[in-house]
C-alpha positions as protocol buffer text, in pm:
chain_id: "A"
residue {
  index: 1
  type: MET
  ca { x: -7198 y: 6388 z: -22325 }
}
residue {
  index: 2
  type: ASP
  ca { x: -7317 y: 6297 z: -21956 }
}
residue {
  index: 3
  type: GLY
  ca { x: -7034 y: 6083 z: -21918 }
}
residue {
  index: 4
  type: VAL
  ca { x: -6778 y: 6332 z: -22009 }
}
residue {
  index: 5
  type: ARG
  ca { x: -6928 y: 6633 z: -21758 }
}
residue {
  index: 6
  type: GLY
  ca { x: -6931 y: 6365 z: -21533 }
}
residue {
  index: 7
  type: ARG
  ca { x: -6527 y: 6298 z: -21557 }
}
residue {
  index: 8
  type: GLY
  ca { x: -6599 y: 6698 z: -21470 }
}
residue {
  index: 9
  type: GLY
  ca { x: -6788 y: 6637 z: -21170 }
}
residue {
  index: 10
  type: GLU
  ca { x: -6522 y: 6463 z: -21057 }
}
residue {
  index: 11
  type: LYS
  ca { x: -6287 y: 6687 z: -21115 }
}
residue {
  index: 12
  type: ASN
  ca { x: -6467 y: 6955 z: -20955 }
}
residue {
  index: 13
  type: HIS
  ca { x: -6551 y: 6719 z: -20646 }
}
residue {
  index: 14
  type: ARG
  ca { x: -6167 y: 6653 z: -20605 }
}
residue {
  index: 15
  type: TRP
  ca { x: -6100 y: 7039 z: -20668 }
}
residue {
  index: 16
  type: TRP
  ca { x: -6337 y: 7064 z: -20335 }
}
residue {
  index: 17
  type: LEU
  ca { x: -6071 y: 6817 z: -20153 }
}
residue {
  index: 18
  type: GLN
  ca { x: -5767 y: 6996 z: -20254 }
}
residue {
  index: 19
  type: LEU
  ca { x: -5841 y: 7318 z: -20230 }
}
residue {
  index: 20
  type: ALA
  ca { x: -5921 y: 7211 z: -19858 }
}
residue {
  index: 21
  type: GLY
  ca { x: -5601 y: 7086 z: -19789 }
}
residue {
  index: 22
  type: GLU
  ca { x: -5353 y: 7285 z: -19612 }
}
residue {
  index: 23
  type: THR
  ca { x: -5045 y: 7223 z: -19823 }
}
residue {
  index: 24
  type: LEU
  ca { x: -5166 y: 7327 z: -20171 }
}
residue {
  index: 25
  type: GLU
  ca { x: -4896 y: 7599 z: -20285 }
}
residue {
  index: 26
  type: PRO
  ca { x: -5082 y: 7956 z: -20335 }
}
residue {
  index: 27
  type: ALA
  ca { x: -5055 y: 7937 z: -20712 }
}
residue {
  index: 28
  type: ALA
  ca { x: -5170 y: 7637 z: -20749 }
}
residue {
  index: 29
  type: ARG
  ca { x: -5496 y: 7715 z: -20511 }
}
residue {
  index: 30
  type: LYS
  ca { x: -5537 y: 8028 z: -20719 }
}
residue {
  index: 31
  type: ALA
  ca { x: -5544 y: 7847 z: -21077 }
}
residue {
  index: 32
  type: LEU
  ca { x: -5813 y: 7565 z: -20830 }
}
residue {
  index: 33
  type: GLU
  ca { x: -6019 y: 7873 z: -20735 }
}
residue {
  index: 34
  type: SER
  ca { x: -6035 y: 7968 z: -21058 }
}
residue {
  index: 35
  type: MET
  ca { x: -6174 y: 7646 z: -21215 }
}
residue {
  index: 36
  type: LYS
  ca { x: -6425 y: 7570 z: -20952 }
}
residue {
  index: 37
  type: ASN
  ca { x: -6517 y: 7939 z: -21013 }
}
residue {
  index: 38
  type: HIS
  ca { x: -6570 y: 7910 z: -21372 }
}
residue {
  index: 39
  type: TRP
  ca { x: -6618 y: 7622 z: -21485 }
}
residue {
  index: 40
  type: ASP
  ca { x: -6994 y: 7639 z: -21638 }
}
residue {
  index: 41
  type: GLY
  ca { x: -6784 y: 7852 z: -21880 }
}
residue {
  index: 42
  type: LEU
  ca { x: -6459 y: 7651 z: -21905 }
}
residue {
  index: 43
  type: SER
  ca { x: -6718 y: 7337 z: -21995 }
}
residue {
  index: 44
  type: ILE
  ca { x: -7007 y: 7532 z: -22173 }
}
residue {
  index: 45
  type: PHE
  ca { x: -6905 y: 7365 z: -22497 }
}
residue {
  index: 46
  type: VAL
  ca { x: -6949 y: 6967 z: -22396 }
}
residue {
  index: 47
  type: ASP
  ca { x: -7295 y: 7080 z: -22387 }
}
residue {
  index: 48
  type: ASN
  ca { x: -7344 y: 7305 z: -22706 }
}
residue {
  index: 49
  type: PRO
  ca { x: -7118 y: 7199 z: -22975 }
}
residue {
  index: 50
  type: ASP
  ca { x: -7179 y: 7512 z: -23187 }
}
residue {
  index: 51
  type: ILE
  ca { x: -6931 y: 7717 z: -22906 }
}
residue {
  index: 52
  type: PRO
  ca { x: -6570 y: 7638 z: -22986 }
}
residue {
  index: 53
  type: MET
  ca { x: -6320 y: 7541 z: -22707 }
}
residue {
  index: 54
  type: ASP
  ca { x: -6084 y: 7877 z: -22797 }
}
residue {
  index: 55
  type: ASN
  ca { x: -6094 y: 8202 z: -22842 }
}
residue {
  index: 56
  type: ASN
  ca { x: -5856 y: 8175 z: -23199 }
}
residue {
  index: 57
  type: LYS
  ca { x: -6098 y: 8310 z: -23410 }
}
residue {
  index: 58
  type: ALA
  ca { x: -6150 y: 8657 z: -23175 }
}
residue {
  index: 59
  type: GLU
  ca { x: -5759 y: 8644 z: -23093 }
}
residue {
  index: 60
  type: ARG
  ca { x: -5705 y: 8649 z: -23523 }
}
residue {
  index: 61
  type: GLY
  ca { x: -5936 y: 8885 z: -23507 }
}
residue {
  index: 62
  type: ILE
  ca { x: -5808 y: 9183 z: -23285 }
}
residue {
  index: 63
  type: ARG
  ca { x: -5452 y: 9068 z: -23414 }
}
residue {
  index: 64
  type: ASN
  ca { x: -5387 y: 9335 z: -23669 }
}
residue {
  index: 65
  type: PRO
  ca { x: -5446 y: 9618 z: -23453 }
}
residue {
  index: 66
  type: VAL
  ca { x: -5274 y: 9515 z: -23187 }
}
residue {
  index: 67
  type: ILE
  ca { x: -4986 y: 9458 z: -23385 }
}
residue {
  index: 68
  type: GLY
  ca { x: -5034 y: 9762 z: -23582 }
}
residue {
  index: 69
  type: ARG
  ca { x: -5050 y: 9987 z: -23243 }
}
residue {
  index: 70
  type: LYS
  ca { x: -4705 y: 9861 z: -23190 }
}
residue {
  index: 71
  type: ASN
  ca { x: -4575 y: 9927 z: -23499 }
}
residue {
  index: 72
  type: TYR
  ca { x: -4812 y: 10238 z: -23644 }
}
residue {
  index: 73
  type: TYR
  ca { x: -4623 y: 10479 z: -23349 }
}
residue {
  index: 74
  type: GLY
  ca { x: -4900 y: 10737 z: -23361 }
}
residue {
  index: 75
  type: SER
  ca { x: -5113 y: 10603 z: -23125 }
}
residue {
  index: 76
  type: GLY
  ca { x: -4872 y: 10778 z: -22877 }
}
residue {
  index: 77
  type: ALA
  ca { x: -5170 y: 11118 z: -22781 }
}
residue {
  index: 78
  type: VAL
  ca { x: -5527 y: 10980 z: -22654 }
}
residue {
  index: 79
  type: TRP
  ca { x: -5712 y: 11177 z: -22996 }
}
residue {
  index: 80
  type: SER
  ca { x: -5509 y: 10972 z: -23218 }
}
residue {
  index: 81
  type: GLY
  ca { x: -5568 y: 10635 z: -23012 }
}
residue {
  index: 82
  type: MET
  ca { x: -5900 y: 10696 z: -23042 }
}
residue {
  index: 83
  type: LEU
  ca { x: -5934 y: 10778 z: -23433 }
}
residue {
  index: 84
  type: SER
  ca { x: -5728 y: 10450 z: -23444 }
}
residue {
  index: 85
  type: MET
  ca { x: -6021 y: 10260 z: -23269 }
}
residue {
  index: 86
  type: MET
  ca { x: -6297 y: 10459 z: -23477 }
}
residue {
  index: 87
  type: LEU
  ca { x: -6104 y: 10359 z: -23789 }
}
residue {
  index: 88
  type: PHE
  ca { x: -6049 y: 9989 z: -23717 }
}
residue {
  index: 89
  type: SER
  ca { x: -6402 y: 9898 z: -23599 }
}
residue {
  index: 90
  type: LEU
  ca { x: -6537 y: 10075 z: -23913 }
}
residue {
  index: 91
  type: PHE
  ca { x: -6334 y: 9843 z: -24104 }
}
residue {
  index: 92
  type: GLN
  ca { x: -6441 y: 9549 z: -23923 }
}
residue {
  index: 93
  type: THR
  ca { x: -6794 y: 9651 z: -24032 }
}
residue {
  index: 94
  type: LEU
  ca { x: -6727 y: 9706 z: -24358 }
}
residue {
  index: 95
  type: GLU
  ca { x: -6543 y: 9330 z: -24411 }
}
residue {
  index: 96
  type: MET
  ca { x: -6813 y: 9175 z: -24173 }
}
residue {
  index: 97
  type: ASN
  ca { x: -7085 y: 9291 z: -24462 }
}
residue {
  index: 98
  type: HIS
  ca { x: -6804 y: 9250 z: -24781 }
}
residue {
  index: 99
  type: ILE
  ca { x: -6739 y: 9563 z: -24865 }
}
residue {
  index: 100
  type: ASP
  ca { x: -6390 y: 9665 z: -25011 }
}
residue {
  index: 101
  type: PRO
  ca { x: -6261 y: 9898 z: -24691 }
}
residue {
  index: 102
  type: HIS
  ca { x: -6062 y: 10081 z: -24991 }
}
residue {
  index: 103
  type: ALA
  ca { x: -6303 y: 10165 z: -25297 }
}
residue {
  index: 104
  type: PHE
  ca { x: -6545 y: 10273 z: -24933 }
}
residue {
  index: 105
  type: LEU
  ca { x: -6327 y: 10511 z: -24764 }
}
residue {
  index: 106
  type: LEU
  ca { x: -6167 y: 10660 z: -25164 }
}
residue {
  index: 107
  type: SER
  ca { x: -6568 y: 10680 z: -25221 }
}
residue {
  index: 108
  type: TYR
  ca { x: -6623 y: 10879 z: -24886 }
}
residue {
  index: 109
  type: LEU
  ca { x: -6287 y: 11097 z: -24958 }
}
residue {
  index: 110
  type: GLU
  ca { x: -6416 y: 11189 z: -25283 }
}
residue {
  index: 111
  type: ALA
  ca { x: -6772 y: 11286 z: -25185 }
}
residue {
  index: 112
  type: CYS
  ca { x: -6547 y: 11500 z: -24945 }
}
residue {
  index: 113
  type: ALA
  ca { x: -6372 y: 11639 z: -25195 }
}
residue {
  index: 114
  type: ARG
  ca { x: -6634 y: 11754 z: -25387 }
}
residue {
  index: 115
  type: ASN
  ca { x: -6814 y: 11894 z: -25122 }
}
residue {
  index: 116
  type: LYS
  ca { x: -6548 y: 12121 z: -25065 }
}
residue {
  index: 117
  type: GLY
  ca { x: -6354 y: 11955 z: -24802 }
}
residue {
  index: 118
  type: HIS
  ca { x: -6661 y: 11916 z: -24527 }
}
residue {
  index: 119
  type: PRO
  ca { x: -6801 y: 11559 z: -24469 }
}
residue {
  index: 120
  type: PRO
  ca { x: -7084 y: 11446 z: -24758 }
}
residue {
  index: 121
  type: GLN
  ca { x: -7428 y: 11633 z: -24730 }
}
residue {
  index: 122
  type: ASN
  ca { x: -7624 y: 11254 z: -24697 }
}
residue {
  index: 123
  type: ILE
  ca { x: -7404 y: 11048 z: -24489 }
}
residue {
  index: 124
  type: ASP
  ca { x: -7683 y: 10762 z: -24530 }
}
residue {
  index: 125
  type: ASP
  ca { x: -7485 y: 10699 z: -24874 }
}
residue {
  index: 126
  type: PHE
  ca { x: -7220 y: 10571 z: -24651 }
}
residue {
  index: 127
  type: VAL
  ca { x: -7392 y: 10369 z: -24374 }
}
residue {
  index: 128
  type: PRO
  ca { x: -7248 y: 9991 z: -24409 }
}
residue {
  index: 129
  type: TRP
  ca { x: -7614 y: 9827 z: -24487 }
}
residue {
  index: 130
  type: GLN
  ca { x: -7674 y: 10105 z: -24743 }
}
residue {
  index: 131
  type: VAL
  ca { x: -7326 y: 10053 z: -24946 }
}
residue {
  index: 132
  type: TYR
  ca { x: -7400 y: 9703 z: -24903 }
}
residue {
  index: 133
  type: THR
  ca { x: -7800 y: 9722 z: -25042 }
}
residue {
  index: 134
  type: ALA
  ca { x: -7635 y: 9930 z: -25321 }
}
residue {
  index: 135
  type: ASN
  ca { x: -7331 y: 9700 z: -25429 }
}
residue {
  index: 136
  type: GLU
  ca { x: -7570 y: 9397 z: -25397 }
}
residue {
  index: 137
  type: GLU
  ca { x: -7836 y: 9541 z: -25657 }
}
residue {
  index: 138
  type: ALA
  ca { x: -7549 y: 9681 z: -25883 }
}
residue {
  index: 139
  type: ALA
  ca { x: -7408 y: 9295 z: -25918 }
}
């Protein structure tokens, strides 16, 4: 790993030389300055193999809400954007806890209906870690 890090150091040294030159194009100067300023973050995966080289997993995770926002035509108002944000957050939390979002939402809405259109009296039954525990006990 030191050899790779060493090569990075050489690049860093060349950046200083190129940045000191007056003939460098503005766009190239901006890119090199950014690389110099962020080099530790850009090369952190070299010393920490558990850290991925890219953020593709995070980008895939937000793909559906981003595409949906363009297609739903329902976020023209601030309140609807906030509602979408809360629902996407809820659905992601449910999926991370291995809870079927469709079954969860159906159960919650049925509880609201039983309570004459109001939220259930005991909201603790719908907290993801409580639902997850109940699912584990049922299995």
